[in-house]
N, C-alpha and C positions, 0 to 999 in steps of 0.2 A: 415535116419535110426532112429535118435532120435525121430522124430515125430511118426514113426510107433511103436517104443517101448513105447512111452508115451500113444498112443491110446490103445495098448495092455494092459498096466498097468491099465488104466481107466476101460477097459472092465472087467479085472480080479477083480477090486475093486467092480464094480457093481454086478458081479456074486458072489463075496464073501459076499455081504450084506445078512443078514438073511432074510428068507422068510417073517417073521413077519413085518420087516421094509418095504419091498416092498409092502406088503399088506396094511400097514397103509397109505403109500403115495397114493396108488391107491384109497383107501377109501376116503381120504381127497379130492383128486381131483374130485372124483365122487360127493361128498357132495357139494363142492363149485359150480360145474356145475349145479346140481339140484337146489341149492339155487338161483343161478343167473336166471335160467329159471322161478322159482317161483316169484322172485321180478319183472322181466320183464313182466310176465303175469299179476301181480297185478297192475302195473303201466298202462299197456295197457287197462285193464278193467276199471280203474278209468277214463282214458281219453275217453274211448268209451261211457261211460254212458251218459254224456251230449250231445254228438253228436247224439247218437241213440234217446235220448229224444227229441232233436231238430227236427229230421227228422220225427219221428213217433208220437210225442206228439200231434200236431194238429189233426191228423187223428184219434187218439185214443180218444181224449177228445171231438171231435166235436159232437158225438152222444149224450153224456151226458150233455154237457154244451151249446149246440147251443140254446136251449130253456130255458136257466136259467133266473129266475127272481131274481133280486138283490135288496135289500132294500137300499134306499137312506136316510132313517131316518124316524122319526115320522112325521106325518102330521102337528103336532103343531110346528115343526121346521121351517115351511115355512109360514110366515104371508101372508094373502090375499093381493093381489095387488103388491107384491114384487117379484123380481127375484134374485135368489141367486146361487152362484157357489158351487157345491158339487163334491166330489171325490168318486168314487166307485172302487172296485177291479174287474178287468176283470176276469170273471170265466175261460177263456181260457188262463191260465198262468201256469208257472212252478216255482219251488222254486227259481231258479236263475234269474228270470226276475227282481226281486227287485222293485224299484219304477216305472219302465217302465210299470208294470202291473196296476198302478193306473191311472184311466181315469177320467178326469174332464167333467162335463156337467152343463148346466144352467137349473135351475128349476124355473118355473114361476107358481105361484098359482093364478088362476083367481078368484075363489070363491069356498067355500065349498070343495068338492072333485074333482073339475075340475082343472086340471093342464096342463101344457105343459113342456116337458123336451127336451131341444135342445142339440144336439151335439155341442161341442165347436168349431168345424172346420167350417171355411167359405166354402160356397158351390162353391167358385171359384177355389181356389187351396189348400184349407185345412188349411190355417193359423188360429191360435186360435183367435176367436173374443172376445171382451170385452163388458160388459154391462155398459152403462152410464145412471144412474138413472135420472140425471138432464135433459138430452135430450130425455130420453125414447128410446134409440137406441142401437142396437148392432153394433159395429164398428170394421172393420178389419184393423189392422195396416199395412198390407202388400201392398194392392192395393186400399184401400179406399172404400171397400164394406160396405154398410150400410143396416141394417134390422130394421123393426119396432119391437115393444115389442112383437107382436104375431109371430115373426119369418119370416114374409113376407118381400120380397125384397123392399128396399126403393130406393137405387141408387147404382151406381158403376158397376164393371165388372160382378158380379154374375147374372145369368139369372133365378134364382129361390130362394126360401126361404131357411132358415136353415133346416138341417136335424133334424127330431124328433124321439125320442124313443117311443115305445109303453109303456104304463104305466097302472097301476091299483092300487087301494087302498085296501089293505088287512088288516082288523082290523084298527089299527091306524098307519100302515106303508105304505109309498109310495114305490112302487115297479116298476122297469123297466125291460124290456126284454133286458138284457145286452149282452147275448151271440150273439145276432143278431144285428150287427152294422148297423146304419142307412145308407142307400145308395139311389141312384136314383130310385131303384126298390121299395122302401118303401114309405108309405104315409108320406107326409110332407107338410108344408105350402108352397104354391107357387102361384104366380100370374104372368101373362104375363109381359114381360119387359115394363117399363113405356115409353110412347110416349109423347114427349113434343109438345103441341099444342100452338102456339103463335098467338095472334091477331095482328092487325095493330099497336096498341100502343106498344106492347111488341117488335115487330120487329124494330120499330123506335128507342126504347131505346137501343136495342142490337146493332144497327148500330152506335149509338152515342158513345157507349162504345168502339167499335172497331176503331172508327175514332175520336180521342181526339181533342178538340178545340185548336187552336193556342194560345200561351201564350201572344203574342203581336200583335198589328194591322199590323205592317209591315211584319209579318210572314204569313199573309193570302194570299191565292192564290192557 
């Protein structure tokens, strides 16, 4: 009975509230509900922008940036007969790509306006190759691939030469076709895999290395 009476009193208290008070409470709840919807919508939009950009960005930018020519610097920045490492900004990037949008490449100036621009990736599994001016070789630290100064294969696992960019000289600037990354379908320096031809003397020396001489007379036999 006490519970019923208490409930009846609460109902009477609610009913006894002025209409203005009930209206104010309803308006406050409606305002907070609308505010929460607005905040959740704004957060969802912020999170959706990079996702949509990641999914649609390459397709949107491909048409305008696929054939982009990028400057690597002035021609005078590359002395004749030298090979230098240069970074350029990949035109197919977004604002949140950061330093991952910077792509390195090797620039070799042969003479005058004749250049070679190599991708830094080894033609074997894509490891970055390094240029050693003393030996005039590009060497891969991963699996021992080696390339001559002109990018052709010297030795190791790679079956072809380094990938090359298309380039042109515009005014005093060296430009490369950066939007189109070098692949097997593009022109590049390549030679057939080297075949080792050994004569009789070479074969004898090789067998001597494979079978070392005994250290003492009693060990022979």
